N, CA, C and O atoms as a MOPAC input file, in Angstrom:
PM7 MOZYME 1SCF
protein

 N    251.00900 1   -65.42300 1    32.50900 1
 C    251.05400 1   -66.26000 1    31.33800 1
 C    251.02300 1   -65.37600 1    30.10300 1
 O    250.11300 1   -64.56600 1    29.92900 1
 N    251.99100 1   -65.53300 1    29.27600 1
 C    252.16400 1   -64.73400 1    28.08300 1
 C    251.08400 1   -65.07000 1    27.05300 1
 O    250.71300 1   -66.23600 1    26.92200 1
 N    250.57300 1   -64.08200 1    26.32400 1
 C    249.62700 1   -64.35500 1    25.27200 1
 C    250.27500 1   -64.93800 1    24.01400 1
 O    249.58900 1   -65.31700 1    23.06400 1
 N    251.58600 1   -65.00000 1    24.02700 1
 C    252.34200 1   -65.52200 1    22.83800 1
 C    252.57500 1   -67.01000 1    22.97600 1
 O    252.84000 1   -67.51900 1    24.06400 1
 N    252.46600 1   -67.72200 1    21.81000 1
 C    252.74700 1   -69.15900 1    21.85100 1
 C    254.24800 1   -69.39800 1    21.74500 1
 O    254.99300 1   -68.46400 1    21.44600 1
 N    254.70800 1   -70.61500 1    21.98000 1
 C    256.07300 1   -70.95100 1    22.03100 1
 C    256.74700 1   -70.64700 1    20.70000 1
 O    257.88500 1   -70.17800 1    20.69700 1
 N    256.10400 1   -70.89200 1    19.59100 1
 C    256.69300 1   -70.62500 1    18.26400 1
 C    257.00300 1   -69.10500 1    18.11200 1
 O    258.08900 1   -68.71800 1    17.68200 1
 N    256.05000 1   -68.30400 1    18.46400 1
 C    256.22900 1   -66.86100 1    18.38700 1
 C    257.34200 1   -66.40800 1    19.32900 1
 O    258.19200 1   -65.61100 1    18.93200 1
 N    257.35300 1   -66.89300 1    20.54500 1
 C    258.39600 1   -66.53900 1    21.48400 1
 C    259.77600 1   -66.88100 1    20.97400 1
 O    260.71700 1   -66.12000 1    21.19800 1
 N    259.92500 1   -68.01500 1    20.28900 1
 C    261.21300 1   -68.42700 1    19.77900 1
 C    261.78700 1   -67.50800 1    18.72000 1
 O    262.97800 1   -67.58200 1    18.41700 1
 N    260.96800 1   -66.65300 1    18.15900 1
 C    261.42700 1   -65.74000 1    17.12500 1
 C    261.81400 1   -64.38600 1    17.66100 1
 O    262.34500 1   -63.55700 1    16.92200 1
 N    261.55800 1   -64.14400 1    18.93400 1
 C    261.78500 1   -62.79600 1    19.51400 1
 C    263.20500 1   -62.61600 1    20.03300 1
 O    263.88100 1   -63.57900 1    20.39400 1
 N    263.63400 1   -61.37800 1    20.06000 1
 C    264.96400 1   -61.06700 1    20.56600 1
 C    264.97800 1   -61.24700 1    22.08300 1
 O    263.93200 1   -61.31400 1    22.72900 1
 N    266.20600 1   -61.32300 1    22.63800 1
 C    266.36300 1   -61.42400 1    24.06500 1
 C    265.76000 1   -60.23000 1    24.76500 1
 O    265.15500 1   -60.38500 1    25.82600 1
 N    265.90500 1   -59.03900 1    24.20600 1
 C    265.27500 1   -57.84600 1    24.79000 1
 C    263.79400 1   -57.91500 1    24.83200 1
 O    263.18800 1   -57.54100 1    25.83500 1
 N    263.15400 1   -58.40300 1    23.72900 1
 C    261.73300 1   -58.54000 1    23.70100 1
 C    261.24600 1   -59.60500 1    24.72400 1
 O    260.23300 1   -59.41700 1    25.39900 1
 N    261.96700 1   -60.67400 1    24.81000 1
 C    261.62600 1   -61.73900 1    25.77600 1
 C    261.72400 1   -61.19200 1    27.20000 1
 O    260.88500 1   -61.51400 1    28.04200 1
 N    262.71400 1   -60.39000 1    27.47400 1
 C    262.88500 1   -59.83200 1    28.84100 1
 C    261.69500 1   -58.89800 1    29.16500 1
 O    261.22300 1   -58.88900 1    30.30200 1
 N    261.21600 1   -58.13300 1    28.20600 1
 C    260.06300 1   -57.25900 1    28.41600 1
 C    258.82800 1   -58.09700 1    28.68000 1
 O    258.04600 1   -57.77600 1    29.57400 1
 N    258.63500 1   -59.17900 1    27.91200 1
 C    257.45700 1   -60.02900 1    28.13900 1
 C    257.50900 1   -60.69300 1    29.49500 1
 O    256.49200 1   -60.77600 1    30.18500 1
 N    258.68100 1   -61.16900 1    29.89000 1
 C    258.80400 1   -61.80300 1    31.23200 1
 C    258.53100 1   -60.78600 1    32.34400 1
 O    257.86700 1   -61.10100 1    33.33100 1
 N    259.03100 1   -59.60700 1    32.18000 1
 C    258.80000 1   -58.53700 1    33.16700 1
 C    257.32700 1   -58.23600 1    33.28500 1
 O    256.80500 1   -58.10400 1    34.39200 1
 N    256.63800 1   -58.12500 1    32.14200 1
 C    255.20000 1   -57.83500 1    32.18000 1
 C    254.41800 1   -59.01700 1    32.77000 1
 O    253.46200 1   -58.80200 1    33.51500 1
 N    254.80500 1   -60.25900 1    32.45300 1
 C    254.14900 1   -61.40300 1    33.06500 1
 C    254.34000 1   -61.39400 1    34.59600 1
 O    253.39800 1   -61.69500 1    35.33000 1
 N    255.50800 1   -61.06300 1    35.06800 1
 C    255.78800 1   -61.02100 1    36.52100 1
 C    254.93000 1   -59.94900 1    37.16100 1
 O    254.37000 1   -60.16300 1    38.23600 1
 N    254.82000 1   -58.79800 1    36.51400 1
 C    253.99500 1   -57.71200 1    37.05900 1
 C    252.54700 1   -58.14400 1    37.16600 1
 O    251.90300 1   -57.90900 1    38.18900 1
 N    252.02100 1   -58.77800 1    36.11500 1
 C    250.62600 1   -59.19700 1    36.08500 1
 C    250.37100 1   -60.21900 1    37.21100 1
 O    249.33300 1   -60.15600 1    37.87000 1
 N    251.27600 1   -61.12700 1    37.43100 1
 C    251.06000 1   -62.12500 1    38.44400 1
 C    251.23400 1   -61.54400 1    39.84700 1
 O    250.61400 1   -62.04400 1    40.78600 1
 N    252.04100 1   -60.52200 1    40.01900 1
 C    252.24800 1   -59.89200 1    41.34900 1
 C    251.10700 1   -58.91800 1    41.66200 1
 O    250.88300 1   -58.60200 1    42.83000 1
 N    250.39100 1   -58.44200 1    40.65700 1
 C    249.33000 1   -57.48500 1    40.86800 1
 C    248.05100 1   -57.93200 1    40.13400 1
 O    247.70900 1   -57.44400 1    39.05700 1
 N    247.37700 1   -58.87500 1    40.77400 1
 C    246.18900 1   -59.44200 1    40.15600 1
 C    245.07400 1   -58.42700 1    40.07600 1
 O    245.02500 1   -57.52100 1    40.90700 1
 N    244.18400 1   -58.53700 1    39.12100 1
 C    243.05300 1   -57.63100 1    39.03900 1
 C    242.12500 1   -57.75800 1    40.21800 1
 O    241.81400 1   -58.87800 1    40.62300 1
 N    241.65900 1   -56.64200 1    40.79800 1
 C    240.70200 1   -56.66000 1    41.86800 1
 C    239.48000 1   -55.82500 1    41.52500 1
 O    238.49900 1   -55.84100 1    42.26900 1
 N    239.51400 1   -55.09300 1    40.41200 1
 C    238.37800 1   -54.24300 1    40.02800 1
 C    238.49000 1   -53.92100 1    38.56000 1
 O    239.59000 1   -53.76700 1    38.02900 1
 N    237.34000 1   -53.81800 1    37.89700 1
 C    237.28400 1   -53.38100 1    36.51300 1
 C    236.30200 1   -52.27200 1    36.41700 1
 O    235.19800 1   -52.37600 1    36.95100 1
 N    236.67100 1   -51.18500 1    35.73600 1
 C    235.84000 1   -50.04300 1    35.57200 1
 C    235.75000 1   -49.72600 1    34.06400 1
 O    236.68000 1   -49.20500 1    33.44800 1
 N    234.56300 1   -50.07600 1    33.50600 1
 C    234.36700 1   -49.86200 1    32.05900 1
 C    233.96200 1   -48.43000 1    31.79500 1
 O    233.26200 1   -47.81300 1    32.59700 1
 N    234.41300 1   -47.89500 1    30.64500 1
 C    234.06700 1   -46.52200 1    30.25000 1
 C    232.57400 1   -46.49100 1    29.93500 1
 O    232.05400 1   -47.37900 1    29.25900 1
 N    231.88200 1   -45.44700 1    30.43700 1
 C    230.45700 1   -45.25300 1    30.13400 1
 C    230.30800 1   -44.70500 1    28.73200 1
 O    231.20200 1   -44.00800 1    28.25200 1
 N    229.22300 1   -44.99300 1    28.06900 1
 C    228.96100 1   -44.56400 1    26.70700 1
 C    227.45600 1   -44.29200 1    26.56200 1
 O    226.65900 1   -44.61300 1    27.44400 1
 N    227.10500 1   -43.70600 1    25.45000 1
 C    225.67900 1   -43.53800 1    25.16100 1
 C    225.00000 1   -44.92700 1    25.30800 1
 O    225.49500 1   -45.93900 1    24.81200 1
 N    223.86900 1   -44.92400 1    25.99800 1
 C    223.16400 1   -46.15700 1    26.32800 1
 C    223.47800 1   -46.69400 1    27.69100 1
 O    222.79600 1   -47.61100 1    28.14800 1
 N    224.46500 1   -46.17700 1    28.35900 1
 C    224.75400 1   -46.58600 1    29.76800 1
 C    223.54100 1   -46.30800 1    30.60700 1
 O    222.81600 1   -45.34300 1    30.36600 1
 N    223.31400 1   -47.15000 1    31.59600 1
 C    222.17100 1   -47.03500 1    32.47400 1
 C    222.57900 1   -46.84200 1    33.88600 1
 O    223.69000 1   -47.18900 1    34.28800 1
 N    221.62900 1   -46.25700 1    34.68300 1
 C    221.91400 1   -45.97500 1    36.08800 1
 C    221.04200 1   -46.87000 1    36.95200 1
 O    220.07900 1   -47.47000 1    36.47500 1
 N    221.38800 1   -46.94900 1    38.21100 1
 C    220.66900 1   -47.75200 1    39.19700 1
 C    219.19600 1   -47.35900 1    39.27900 1
 O    218.33100 1   -48.21500 1    39.46300 1
 N    218.91600 1   -46.08300 1    39.14600 1
 C    217.53000 1   -45.60300 1    39.29800 1
 C    216.75800 1   -45.45300 1    37.97200 1
 O    215.70000 1   -44.82600 1    37.92400 1
 N    217.29800 1   -46.02800 1    36.92600 1
 C    216.55000 1   -46.06900 1    35.66500 1
 C    216.88100 1   -45.00000 1    34.65300 1
 O    216.15100 1   -44.86600 1    33.67100 1
 N    217.91400 1   -44.24800 1    34.82900 1
 C    218.33600 1   -43.22400 1    33.87300 1
 C    219.18400 1   -43.84800 1    32.79200 1
 O    219.70300 1   -44.95500 1    32.93300 1
 N    219.31600 1   -43.07600 1    31.66300 1
 C    220.10000 1   -43.53000 1    30.54900 1
 C    220.91900 1   -42.36200 1    30.00300 1
 O    220.41200 1   -41.24700 1    29.89100 1
 N    222.18800 1   -42.61600 1    29.66200 1
 C    222.98200 1   -41.61400 1    28.96300 1
 C    222.47900 1   -41.62300 1    27.52300 1
 O    222.77500 1   -42.54500 1    26.76300 1
 N    221.71600 1   -40.58900 1    27.14900 1
 C    221.16300 1   -40.52600 1    25.79100 1
 C    222.12800 1   -39.89400 1    24.79100 1
 O    222.32900 1   -40.42100 1    23.69700 1
 N    222.72000 1   -38.76900 1    25.17000 1
 C    223.64700 1   -38.08000 1    24.30900 1
 C    224.89100 1   -37.71200 1    25.07300 1
 O    224.84400 1   -36.91400 1    26.00900 1
 N    226.01000 1   -38.29500 1    24.67400 1
 C    227.30400 1   -38.00600 1    25.33000 1
 C    227.97200 1   -36.85800 1    24.52200 1
 O    227.60700 1   -36.58000 1    23.38000 1
 N    228.96600 1   -36.20900 1    25.17300 1
 C    229.52900 1   -35.05700 1    24.53000 1
 C    231.07800 1   -35.11200 1    24.42100 1
 O    231.71300 1   -34.08800 1    24.16800 1
 N    231.67900 1   -36.30300 1    24.61100 1
 C    233.13400 1   -36.37200 1    24.59300 1
 C    233.76100 1   -36.14800 1    23.22700 1
 O    234.90300 1   -35.70100 1    23.11300 1
 N    232.97700 1   -36.47400 1    22.17100 1
 C    233.55400 1   -36.39500 1    20.84300 1
 C    234.30700 1   -37.65100 1    20.44600 1
 O    234.81100 1   -37.75300 1    19.32800 1
 N    234.38500 1   -38.62300 1    21.37600 1
 C    235.08900 1   -39.85300 1    21.14100 1
 C    234.08800 1   -40.95700 1    20.79400 1
 O    233.27400 1   -41.35000 1    21.62900 1
 N    234.15700 1   -41.45900 1    19.54200 1
 C    233.22600 1   -42.48100 1    19.05200 1
 C    233.93200 1   -43.84800 1    19.05600 1
 O    235.12100 1   -43.97000 1    18.76300 1
 N    233.13800 1   -44.85500 1    19.40200 1
 C    233.60900 1   -46.22300 1    19.28300 1
 C    232.48100 1   -47.04300 1    18.68400 1
 O    231.33400 1   -46.59400 1    18.70300 1
 N    232.75000 1   -48.19000 1    18.17000 1
 C    231.75200 1   -49.09500 1    17.61800 1
 C    231.56000 1   -50.21000 1    18.61800 1
 O    232.51900 1   -50.81300 1    19.10000 1
 N    230.26900 1   -50.47900 1    18.92900 1
 C    229.87500 1   -51.64500 1    19.74800 1
 C    230.14600 1   -52.91300 1    18.90100 1
 O    230.39000 1   -52.84300 1    17.69600 1
 N    230.09200 1   -54.05900 1    19.58200 1
 C    230.32900 1   -55.30800 1    18.86900 1
 C    229.32300 1   -55.52000 1    17.73100 1
 O    229.63300 1   -56.18600 1    16.74300 1
 N    228.11700 1   -54.95200 1    17.87100 1
 C    227.12100 1   -55.09500 1    16.77600 1
 C    227.30900 1   -54.07200 1    15.68300 1
 O    226.48800 1   -53.99200 1    14.76900 1
 N    228.39200 1   -53.26900 1    15.75500 1
 C    228.69900 1   -52.29800 1    14.74500 1
 C    228.09300 1   -50.91200 1    14.95600 1
 O    228.42800 1   -49.97900 1    14.22700 1
 N    227.23200 1   -50.76800 1    15.91700 1
 C    226.57800 1   -49.49500 1    16.19500 1
 C    227.60500 1   -48.53400 1    16.79700 1
 O    228.26000 1   -48.88800 1    17.77700 1
 N    227.76400 1   -47.33800 1    16.24300 1
 C    228.67800 1   -46.34500 1    16.80700 1
 C    227.99300 1   -45.63400 1    18.03300 1
 O    226.81400 1   -45.28000 1    17.99500 1
 N    228.78300 1   -45.45600 1    19.08400 1
 C    228.29900 1   -44.68500 1    20.23900 1
 C    229.44000 1   -43.73200 1    20.67000 1
 O    230.61200 1   -43.97600 1    20.38100 1
 N    229.07600 1   -42.68300 1    21.34400 1
 C    230.01000 1   -41.72800 1    21.85100 1
 C    230.26800 1   -42.05700 1    23.34400 1
 O    229.35000 1   -42.41100 1    24.08500 1
 N    231.52500 1   -41.92900 1    23.74800 1
 C    231.84000 1   -42.14500 1    25.17100 1
 C    231.35400 1   -40.96100 1    26.01400 1
 O    231.34100 1   -39.81700 1    25.55900 1
 N    230.96400 1   -41.26100 1    27.22700 1
 C    230.41600 1   -40.24000 1    28.15800 1
 C    231.55800 1   -39.63900 1    29.01200 1
 O    232.61500 1   -40.24500 1    29.18800 1
 N    231.30000 1   -38.44100 1    29.52400 1
 C    232.25400 1   -37.77300 1    30.34800 1
 C    231.54500 1   -37.04600 1    31.44900 1
 O    230.32900 1   -36.85900 1    31.40800 1
 N    232.32200 1   -36.62600 1    32.45400 1
 C    231.79800 1   -35.82000 1    33.59000 1
 C    231.13500 1   -34.56900 1    32.94000 1
 O    231.71800 1   -33.92100 1    32.07100 1
 N    229.94500 1   -34.27100 1    33.37800 1
 C    229.18500 1   -33.10300 1    32.90300 1
 C    228.12000 1   -33.50500 1    31.92700 1
 O    227.24300 1   -32.69400 1    31.63100 1
 N    228.14500 1   -34.75100 1    31.39200 1
 C    227.06700 1   -35.22400 1    30.53500 1
 C    225.82200 1   -35.49200 1    31.36500 1
 O    225.88700 1   -35.73800 1    32.56900 1
 N    224.67400 1   -35.43400 1    30.67100 1
 C    223.37500 1   -35.63400 1    31.33200 1
 C    222.84500 1   -37.02200 1    31.17200 1
 O    223.08100 1   -37.67700 1    30.15700 1
 N    222.12600 1   -37.47700 1    32.17400 1
 C    221.41700 1   -38.72000 1    32.12900 1
 C    219.94100 1   -38.38600 1    32.17500 1
 O    219.53600 1   -37.53000 1    32.96100 1
 N    219.11600 1   -39.03800 1    31.35300 1
 C    217.70200 1   -38.74200 1    31.27000 1
 C    216.91800 1   -39.93600 1    31.84200 1
 O    217.24800 1   -41.09900 1    31.61400 1
 N    215.86300 1   -39.58800 1    32.59700 1
 C    215.02000 1   -40.61400 1    33.20200 1
 C    213.68500 1   -40.69600 1    32.42300 1
 O    213.34500 1   -39.80200 1    31.64800 1
 N    212.94600 1   -41.79200 1    32.65500 1
 C    211.71100 1   -42.03700 1    31.92600 1
 C    210.69300 1   -40.93400 1    32.16800 1
 O    209.89800 1   -40.63200 1    31.27800 1
 N    210.69800 1   -40.33100 1    33.33800 1
 C    209.72600 1   -39.23400 1    33.64500 1
 C    210.20000 1   -37.90200 1    33.10500 1
 O    209.56500 1   -36.88500 1    33.38700 1
 N    211.29200 1   -37.85100 1    32.33600 1
 C    211.79000 1   -36.61400 1    31.77400 1
 C    212.82400 1   -35.88600 1    32.59500 1
 O    213.46300 1   -34.94900 1    32.11600 1
 N    212.99900 1   -36.33400 1    33.88800 1
 C    213.97700 1   -35.68500 1    34.73500 1
 C    215.36800 1   -35.97400 1    34.23500 1
 O    215.59000 1   -36.94400 1    33.51100 1
 N    216.32300 1   -35.11500 1    34.62900 1
 C    217.69400 1   -35.33000 1    34.20800 1
 C    218.64300 1   -35.16200 1    35.42400 1
 O    218.29000 1   -34.54100 1    36.42700 1
 N    219.82400 1   -35.72200 1    35.29800 1
 C    220.88900 1   -35.55200 1    36.29900 1
 C    222.20200 1   -35.42700 1    35.55500 1
 O    222.29100 1   -35.77800 1    34.37900 1
 N    223.22100 1   -34.92800 1    36.23500 1
 C    224.53400 1   -34.69900 1    35.59000 1
 C    225.57300 1   -35.62400 1    36.22300 1
 O    225.60100 1   -35.80100 1    37.44000 1
 N    226.41000 1   -36.19900 1    35.39500 1
 C    227.51100 1   -37.07000 1    35.87800 1
 C    228.54000 1   -36.17500 1    36.58600 1
 O    228.99700 1   -35.18400 1    36.01600 1
 N    228.89300 1   -36.51700 1    37.79400 1
 C    229.78000 1   -35.67400 1    38.58300 1
 C    231.12400 1   -36.30100 1    38.97400 1
 O    232.02800 1   -35.60600 1    39.43800 1
 N    231.24700 1   -37.62100 1    38.78100 1
 C    232.53000 1   -38.26700 1    39.07200 1
 C    233.05600 1   -39.04700 1    37.86100 1
 O    232.29500 1   -39.55900 1    37.03900 1
 N    234.36500 1   -39.11300 1    37.78900 1
 C    234.94800 1   -39.81300 1    36.63800 1
 C    236.25000 1   -40.49000 1    36.99700 1
 O    236.53300 1   -40.73500 1    38.16900 1
 N    237.03300 1   -40.78800 1    35.99100 1
 C    238.25200 1   -41.53700 1    36.10400 1
 C    239.43900 1   -40.75100 1    36.56000 1
 O    240.50900 1   -41.32900 1    36.74900 1
 N    239.30500 1   -39.44500 1    36.75100 1
 C    240.40700 1   -38.67000 1    37.23200 1
 C    241.15000 1   -37.98500 1    36.08800 1
 O    240.86100 1   -38.21500 1    34.91400 1
 N    242.09700 1   -37.15100 1    36.44900 1
 C    242.84700 1   -36.31400 1    35.47000 1
 C    243.64000 1   -37.14800 1    34.50400 1
 O    243.90600 1   -36.70500 1    33.38700 1
 N    244.03000 1   -38.35000 1    34.89800 1
 C    244.82400 1   -39.20600 1    33.98000 1
 C    244.00200 1   -39.70700 1    32.80400 1
 O    244.57100 1   -40.13200 1    31.79900 1
 N    242.67900 1   -39.67000 1    32.90400 1
 C    241.81400 1   -40.19000 1    31.87400 1
 C    240.78100 1   -39.13700 1    31.52400 1
 O    239.68300 1   -39.11200 1    32.08100 1
 N    241.15500 1   -38.24900 1    30.57300 1
 C    240.29700 1   -37.13600 1    30.21000 1
 C    240.07600 1   -37.05800 1    28.70300 1
 O    240.89700 1   -37.53600 1    27.92000 1
 N    238.96600 1   -36.45600 1    28.30900 1
 C    238.74500 1   -36.01400 1    26.96800 1
 C    238.82500 1   -34.51700 1    27.03900 1
 O    237.88400 1   -33.87100 1    27.50200 1
 N    239.90100 1   -33.95300 1    26.60000 1
 C    240.08300 1   -32.49300 1    26.75200 1
 C    240.15900 1   -32.17500 1    28.25200 1
 O    241.05500 1   -32.65300 1    28.94800 1
 N    239.23900 1   -31.38500 1    28.72800 1
 C    239.22600 1   -30.97500 1    30.13100 1
 C    238.35500 1   -31.84100 1    31.02000 1
 O    238.45400 1   -31.77700 1    32.24600 1
 N    237.47400 1   -32.67700 1    30.39100 1
 C    236.50700 1   -33.44000 1    31.18100 1
 C    236.97100 1   -34.87600 1    31.36700 1
 O    237.53000 1   -35.48800 1    30.45600 1
 N    236.73000 1   -35.40000 1    32.55600 1
 C    237.14800 1   -36.76400 1    32.87700 1
 C    236.17800 1   -37.78400 1    32.21100 1
 O    234.99300 1   -37.51800 1    32.00800 1
 N    236.75100 1   -38.95200 1    31.88900 1
 C    235.98900 1   -40.07000 1    31.37500 1
 C    234.95400 1   -40.49200 1    32.42000 1
 O    235.30100 1   -40.61000 1    33.59500 1
 N    233.72500 1   -40.71700 1    32.04300 1
 C    232.73200 1   -41.31500 1    32.92600 1
 C    232.84600 1   -42.83000 1    32.90100 1
 O    233.13500 1   -43.41900 1    31.86000 1
 N    232.62500 1   -43.44300 1    34.01300 1
 C    232.79500 1   -44.90500 1    34.14800 1
 C    231.53000 1   -45.55600 1    34.73700 1
 O    230.69300 1   -44.86900 1    35.32300 1
 N    231.39800 1   -46.85800 1    34.58200 1
 C    230.49400 1   -47.61300 1    35.38800 1
 C    231.00300 1   -47.43200 1    36.82900 1
 O    232.14000 1   -47.79100 1    37.13400 1
 N    230.14900 1   -46.86700 1    37.72500 1
 C    230.57400 1   -46.46800 1    38.99800 1
 C    230.58400 1   -44.97900 1    39.21300 1
 O    230.65600 1   -44.51700 1    40.35200 1
 N    230.51100 1   -44.20800 1    38.13000 1
 C    230.41700 1   -42.76000 1    38.24000 1
 C    229.10700 1   -42.38000 1    38.89700 1
 O    228.07000 1   -42.99700 1    38.65300 1
 N    229.16900 1   -41.33600 1    39.75100 1
 C    227.97200 1   -40.86300 1    40.45300 1
 C    227.39900 1   -39.60600 1    39.75100 1
 O    228.09700 1   -38.90500 1    39.01800 1
 N    226.12600 1   -39.36300 1    40.00400 1
 C    225.37500 1   -38.26700 1    39.43700 1
 C    225.00800 1   -37.29700 1    40.51500 1
 O    225.03000 1   -37.63900 1    41.69700 1
 N    224.66500 1   -36.06700 1    40.12300 1
 C    224.37300 1   -35.02600 1    41.10000 1
 C    223.07500 1   -35.27700 1    41.94200 1
 O    222.79500 1   -34.57200 1    42.91200 1
 N    222.32800 1   -36.28200 1    41.53100 1
 C    221.09100 1   -36.62000 1    42.30200 1
 C    221.30900 1   -37.86700 1    43.18100 1
 O    220.34500 1   -38.38900 1    43.74100 1
 N    222.55900 1   -38.35400 1    43.31200 1
 C    222.86000 1   -39.50900 1    44.14000 1
 C    222.81600 1   -40.86500 1    43.39400 1
 O    223.20900 1   -41.89400 1    43.94300 1
 N    222.34700 1   -40.84600 1    42.17900 1
 C    222.28800 1   -42.05300 1    41.38100 1
 C    223.72600 1   -42.44800 1    40.94500 1
 O    224.68700 1   -41.71700 1    41.18900 1
 N    223.83500 1   -43.61600 1    40.29900 1
 C    225.13700 1   -44.13200 1    39.89000 1
 C    225.01200 1   -44.93100 1    38.57100 1
 O    224.04800 1   -45.67400 1    38.38900 1
 N    225.95400 1   -44.78100 1    37.68600 1
 C    225.96300 1   -45.55500 1    36.41700 1
 C    226.34000 1   -47.00300 1    36.78600 1
 O    227.35300 1   -47.25200 1    37.44100 1
 N    225.50100 1   -47.93700 1    36.34900 1
 C    225.73700 1   -49.32400 1    36.71900 1
 C    226.05500 1   -50.24500 1    35.57300 1
 O    226.48800 1   -51.37500 1    35.79900 1
 N    225.84900 1   -49.78700 1    34.30300 1
 C    226.24700 1   -50.64900 1    33.19700 1
 C    226.51200 1   -49.76600 1    31.96800 1
 O    226.19000 1   -48.57700 1    31.94900 1
 N    227.10400 1   -50.38600 1    30.95300 1
 C    227.42000 1   -49.70500 1    29.71300 1
 C    227.32300 1   -50.67800 1    28.56700 1
 O    227.60700 1   -51.86200 1    28.75200 1
 N    226.94100 1   -50.23900 1    27.41500 1
 C    226.79400 1   -51.16700 1    26.25700 1
 C    228.15900 1   -51.57200 1    25.68400 1
 O    228.23400 1   -52.54300 1    24.93100 1
 N    229.22500 1   -50.86500 1    26.01600 1
 C    230.54600 1   -51.15000 1    25.38800 1
 C    231.33700 1   -52.05200 1    26.35200 1
 O    231.18200 1   -51.97000 1    27.57000 1
 N    232.18000 1   -52.90400 1    25.77600 1
 C    232.98600 1   -53.79600 1    26.57800 1
 C    234.44400 1   -53.82500 1    26.16100 1
 O    235.17000 1   -54.76800 1    26.47500 1
 N    234.87000 1   -52.79200 1    25.45500 1
 C    236.25700 1   -52.82000 1    24.98600 1
 C    237.19200 1   -51.86900 1    25.69300 1
 O    238.40500 1   -52.08000 1    25.65300 1
 N    236.68000 1   -50.81200 1    26.35200 1
 C    237.55000 1   -49.86000 1    27.04600 1
 C    237.29600 1   -49.92800 1    28.53900 1
 O    236.16000 1   -49.79500 1    28.99500 1
 N    238.35500 1   -50.13400 1    29.29000 1
 C    238.23600 1   -50.23500 1    30.72200 1
 C    239.50200 1   -49.88600 1    31.42600 1
 O    240.57200 1   -49.80700 1    30.82200 1
 N    239.37700 1   -49.67600 1    32.71700 1
 C    240.51700 1   -49.44300 1    33.61000 1
 C    240.53700 1   -50.59300 1    34.56900 1
 O    239.49800 1   -50.94300 1    35.12700 1
 N    241.69100 1   -51.19900 1    34.78400 1
 C    241.85100 1   -52.32600 1    35.69000 1
 C    242.48300 1   -51.84700 1    37.00000 1
 O    243.53500 1   -51.20700 1    36.99200 1
 N    241.84900 1   -52.15500 1    38.09400 1
 C    242.43300 1   -51.89900 1    39.44000 1
 C    243.16200 1   -53.15800 1    39.80400 1
 O    242.60000 1   -54.25100 1    39.72100 1
 N    244.43000 1   -53.02300 1    40.21500 1
 C    245.26400 1   -54.19000 1    40.54800 1
 C    245.66400 1   -54.20900 1    42.03100 1
 O    245.87700 1   -53.16500 1    42.64700 1
 N    245.75900 1   -55.43000 1    42.58600 1
 C    246.13300 1   -55.56800 1    43.99300 1
 C    247.50900 1   -54.92700 1    44.20300 1
 O    248.40700 1   -55.02700 1    43.36700 1
 N    247.63100 1   -54.26500 1    45.35900 1
 C    248.88300 1   -53.63300 1    45.71800 1
 C    249.16400 1   -52.31300 1    45.06400 1
 O    250.22500 1   -51.72700 1    45.28100 1
 N    248.22600 1   -51.82400 1    44.25800 1
 C    248.37500 1   -50.54400 1    43.60800 1
 C    247.21500 1   -49.62200 1    43.90400 1
 O    246.05300 1   -50.00800 1    43.77600 1
 N    247.52500 1   -48.43000 1    44.29000 1
 C    246.48100 1   -47.46200 1    44.63900 1
 C    245.92000 1   -46.82500 1    43.34700 1
 O    246.63100 1   -46.60900 1    42.36600 1
 N    244.61400 1   -46.54000 1    43.40600 1
 C    244.02000 1   -45.81600 1    42.29700 1
 C    244.38000 1   -44.33600 1    42.48800 1
 O    244.68300 1   -43.93300 1    43.61000 1
 N    244.35600 1   -43.53300 1    41.45000 1
 C    244.65800 1   -42.10600 1    41.59800 1
 C    243.74100 1   -41.44000 1    42.63800 1
 O    242.57900 1   -41.82100 1    42.77600 1
 N    244.25700 1   -40.46700 1    43.35000 1
 C    243.48700 1   -39.80000 1    44.42400 1
 C    242.19800 1   -39.17400 1    43.92600 1
 O    241.26300 1   -39.00800 1    44.70900 1
 N    242.11300 1   -38.81200 1    42.61700 1
 C    240.92700 1   -38.18500 1    42.06900 1
 C    240.02200 1   -39.15400 1    41.31800 1
 O    239.13300 1   -38.73200 1    40.57900 1
 N    240.25100 1   -40.46100 1    41.50900 1
 C    239.47700 1   -41.48300 1    40.81600 1
 C    238.08900 1   -41.58000 1    41.45600 1
 O    237.98000 1   -41.84100 1    42.65400 1
 N    237.04000 1   -41.37500 1    40.67600 1
 C    235.63100 1   -41.39400 1    41.14100 1
 C    235.40800 1   -40.43800 1    42.30700 1
 O    234.64500 1   -40.73400 1    43.22800 1
 N    236.05300 1   -39.33700 1    42.26200 1
 C    235.89100 1   -38.23600 1    43.28200 1
 C    235.14200 1   -37.10200 1    42.63400 1
 O    235.36000 1   -36.80000 1    41.46100 1
 N    234.25200 1   -36.46300 1    43.38900 1
 C    233.47000 1   -35.32200 1    42.83900 1
 C    234.41600 1   -34.32200 1    42.19900 1
 O    235.44300 1   -33.95500 1    42.77000 1
 N    234.03600 1   -33.87600 1    40.96600 1
 C    234.81900 1   -32.89800 1    40.23100 1
 C    234.32000 1   -31.51800 1    40.66300 1
 O    233.12400 1   -31.33200 1    40.88600 1
 N    235.23700 1   -30.55000 1    40.78000 1
 C    234.88200 1   -29.21100 1    41.17600 1
 C    234.04700 1   -28.52200 1    40.10600 1
 O    233.65400 1   -27.36800 1    40.27700 1

């Protein structure tokens, strides 16, 4: 289903309409089966850790206007007892900040923990039926 209303569609060229129809067909043929949100400062882990300081250099604003930096493989997670762990899996080479992969909800840490939520809801990767994720998606980085 196109996000455009009938009035808007009536003003578009045949070429634009063909692109929209093609995209609609693709979306219907490959329904979402997974959503992976980008991790950011404030993301939490299953075992109680928090991404306190991210190092990607990429800032976004949360819905409440608070700026946070996106997390990447190699960033640390801090626990209440002061212990720390390092993010070891990410979105793969297709989704990098420089040399480091984007960290996601679902990224694993070097202590076996996993990121389970993030305060941001605007950046994500959609896994679609019938399409494989990249071979390096959420795979340990060397």
